[in-house]
N, C-alpha and C positions, 0 to 999 in steps of 0.2 A: 660360558657367559650366557648363552641362549637358554641353557637349562636353568640357570639361576633366575633369569627373568620370568620363566614359566612358573617356577616354584613360588616366586614372590607374588605373581599374579593370582595363582591359585590360593595362596595364603590370604591375600587381600580379599578375595571373593568369600572365602570361608569366614573371615573376620566380619565382613559385612552381613553375612547370613546370621552369625551368632548375635551380633548387635541388634539386628532387626528382630530376631526371635525374642531377645531379652526385652525389647521395647513392647512387643506384642504381649508378653507375659505380664509386663508392668501394667499395661492397659487393663488386662483382665483382673489384676489385683487391685486396681483403683477402686476407691469407694465411690460408686457411681450413683448420684442422687437424681438422675434424670426422671422427671415425673412420668407416670404411666398415663397415657391418654385414654380415659374411660369414655367410650362412646355410648351415651345413654339416650340419644335421640330426643323424643318428646317427653321423656320422663322428667320429673323434677330433679334438681341436683341432689345427689345422695348425701347423707350425713356421715362422712368418713371420719373416724376418730382422729383428732389433731395429732396424737402421738404415733400414728401409724398411717400416714398418707401413702397412697400407692406410688411406687416407683417401678421402673422397668425391671431393675434387678431384684427388687423385693418380690414382685409378682412371679418372676422367673424362678426364684428359689422356692416360693410357696407351691408352684406347680410341680417342681421336682419332688418336694416332700409329699405332695398329695399322691403321687404315683410311686413313692418309694416303699418297697416291701420290707426294708430294714426296720421300719417302725413297728413291726410285729415280732412276737417272740421267736418264731421259727423262720422268719424272713420270707414268708409266703404271701402275706397280705399287705395291701396298701389301703388308703382311704378309698381309692377307685375300685377296690374289690367289691364294695357294697354300694358305691355311688357311680354307676356306669353312665358315661356321657350319652350314649345312644338312648337311654331311658330317662333323660332329663336329670341325670346324676342321682338316680335312685336305684333300687334293686327290684327285679321281677319276683324274687322270692318273698313270700309272706313275711318270713323272718330270716334275716341273713345268718349265715353260718360263720362262726369265729374260727380261730386257729385250732381249737380243740374239738371242732365239729359240733359245738353246742349252738343252739338257736338263740338269737337275740330276743328281747322281750317285746319289741315294737317294730313296725315296718320302717325301713330306712326312709328318711325324709329327702326331698329334692334339694339340690344345691344350685340356685341361680337367683339373681336379684337380691342377694343377701344384704347388699348395701342399703336396701330400702326397708328392711325389717326394723320396726320400732320397738319390739319387745325382745325378750330373751330367747334362747335357742333350745332345741330338742322339743319333743311333743309336750313335755311338762314344764318347759322353761327353766330347767335347772342350771343352765349355763348363761350367766348374765351377758357375756360378750362372745362374739364369734371366735375370738382367740381362745377363750375358755373351752368352748365346744370342741375345738380342734384337737385338744390334748386328751380329752376324756376317753374316746374309743381306744386310744393306745393302751390305756391302763385298765380297761374293762376286761375282766376275766372271760366274759362271753364274746368278746371281740378280738382285739389284737393281743391281749394278755401279756403286755410287756411293761417294763418300768422305764421311766424317763431317763434315769442315769444310764441304763443299758443302751437306750437309743442314742443318747449323746455320745457315748463311747463308740458305738458303731459308725455314726456319721463322722466323728472326729478322725477316724482312721482312714477316711476317704478324702483325698486331696481335692476332688471335685467339689466337695461340700465346704471344706475350710476356705477354699478360694471363693466360692459363691457367697458364703456368709460375709466374707470381707467386702465383696462387691456390693452386697445389699445393705450391710449394717456397719461396715468399717471395722470389723473385728473378725478374726479367725476363730475366736473362742465361741463354741456352740453352746447355747443354753436353751432350756425349754421355753423361756420367754421369747427369745428371738425366733425359735421354731414356730411358736404359736402366732407371732406377728406376721411371719412370712406366709403361713397358711391362711391367715385372715385376709391378707392382701390378695392372694390368688382367688379365694372364694368370692371376695368383693369385686373381683374383676370379671366374674362370669355374669354377663348381662343377656337377658332374653327380652327382646322388644321387636322381633321381626316376624310377627305372625300375620295371618290374613286379616285378623281383627285390627292390628296396628295399621295395616295398609288401608283398611276401611276407614279408620279414623282420620287418616291422612288424605282421604279422597282419592286413593289410587285404585280402588276396586269396589265392587258392590257385593253385598251379601245376597245369597239366594233367598227365595221366598221362605223356605223352611228355616234357614239360618236367621232371617229377620224375625220370624215368629218366635224363635228361641230367644233372641235378644230381647224382644218385648217381654216375654215371660220372666226372663232373668232380671230385668231392670224395673219391673212394675210391681207395685204393692199388691198383696193379696186382698181380694174383695170378699169379705165374709158373707155379705148379703147376696152376692152373685159371683161365685168363683169363676164362672165361665167367661166373664169379661175382665177379670183381674189377672194378676200375674202370680209368679211363684215366689217373689220377693227374695231372690238369692243375693241381691246386691248388698243387703245389710251386713252380711258376714264376708262377702267376697266383692269388695269394692275396687274400683280402678285407681291407679294404673296396674297394680300388681295382683289384683283380685284376691286380696286378703284384708284383714282389718287390725292387725297388731294386737289381737286379743286371744284369750283362752275362753273356751265355752263348752257347754254340753249341747250336742246337736241331736239329742233324742235317739241315740243308738240303742239304748237299753232302758228297761225299767230298773228301779233301784235294787230290787232283789237279785238282778243279774249283773250288777257291777262287779267286775273282777280286777280291773285296773283302776286305781284311785287317782291316777293322773296328777294334776296340778296340786291336789291336796297334800300329797307326800312332800312337796317342796315348800308350801306355805304353811302347812299345819291348819289351814282354815277349812272346816267341814263344808262351807259353802262352795268350795272349789273341788268337791268330790267328782271324779270322772270328767273333769274339764281338761281339754287339750288345746294346743295351739291351732289356730285356724290357718291352714296352709294355703299357698297360692294355687289358683286354678289354671294358671298358665302351664301349658304343656301337659295338661292332665290326660290327654290322649296317649301320651308316652309312658305315664308313670304308674300304671296299674301294678299291684292291687291297691285298693283305696282304704282310707281311714287308718287310725293309729295301729290297729291290729290287722290290717290288710284283709278284712272280712269280705269286702266286695271285689269281685274279679273284673267287672265291667262297668262302664259308665251307665249302662242301662240299670244295673243293680243300684248304683248310687242314686239315680233319679227316682227309682221306685221307693227307695228309703225315704227320700224327702217328700214324696207324695203323701206319706202317712207316717210321720215320726212318732216315736214312743214318748209317753208322758212320764215325767219324774219331777221331784220337788225342785231340782236345780237346772232343769232344761232352760235353754235361752228363751227369754220373753218374746223374742221375735216369732216363735212358733205358737204362742198362746192361742191366737184366734183360730188358726187352722186346726189345732188339736181339739178345741171346743166344737169345731164344725165338722169333725170327722175327716180331716185331711185336705189336701189341695184339690183333690178330685180331677187330676189331669187326665186328658184323653190320651190314647196311645199316640195319636199324631202330635200332641203337645210334648209328650215325653221324647219322641224322636226329634222334635225340633230343638229341645233343650240340649240333647246330645250333639246335634249338628252344630249348634252355636258354640258349645264347649270346644269342639274340634277346631273352630276358627282361631283358638288361642294357641295352637301348636306353632312353635317357632320353626321357621324354614331352615335355619342355619345352626341352631344350638347343638343338635346331635352330631354334627360333622365338623364344626368349627375347629380348625387345627390349632387355634390359640389356646384351646382348652384341653387338647388331647395330650397323651403321654409324650414327654420330651425325650424319652429313652428309646 
């Protein structure tokens, strides 16, 4: 009799464990619509697409896909292979290498504050939406060199993904559209607003004398009559809060005879857009070398030297007209150092190590 009671007790315990486990699995398989809390501080509210609002499970899935090597042909590369968190989600290589060992055509762009971009994506703006951008590297022969049907098949074979797609979107059927929406959600969740400059704006810290000189030069118009008392007029293209302007332009990198990358013109077919490129954010620029669409400048000092005397061409941004006519900005060495010092105040203190953006695997 005592043995039977023990067996019954053990059976009841096992049954309780099984029931509890099933309940846990059911919770995992629930379509969880809990909104993701996007902490954007003093930034204006972002314009998130109505059909892809951020949810906890959607961002989680997008993060998994961002670090998933099955998105590439030989299962060796993920999005993070060319967009490293410690470098503000870009690459230190001038041109990233794809699965076949071939170099890309342009320098990898940074990925943060994407929710505040008001124009299209990539240097030439060929992807209208962030979700469109997310799928293109997968199919690019110079990058991941994979097909979307193959990726869907590989992900569908993994229970961790069929489960997470259900949690995020209410279906275990994986599609390229849902993949792109998940990756869009994760990239929109990456916020950078914790720099020394943000603290300065909030009254929490002061800039050094050199940084303040750099801020003056950055935010003050060029004075063609007396350049020594004017500024470098950087703010026209790199305005707050994200230090970009949602435009494409030519920043005087080359004279027309030296144009090798036609940039925005290839997308629009408009000759006026020849060698125009998307204006990138200057936040975290200290972390994201090399610079420009072709990674030609290795240091911030190189960048400042370029803007001190940009090259003239028929489609160069009109912002540079006065200084081109006057022989350049004519910055002193101290002014150049001050501009670099100010640019470094835009480095986020947490972005490069924030565990919310790191690999979930």
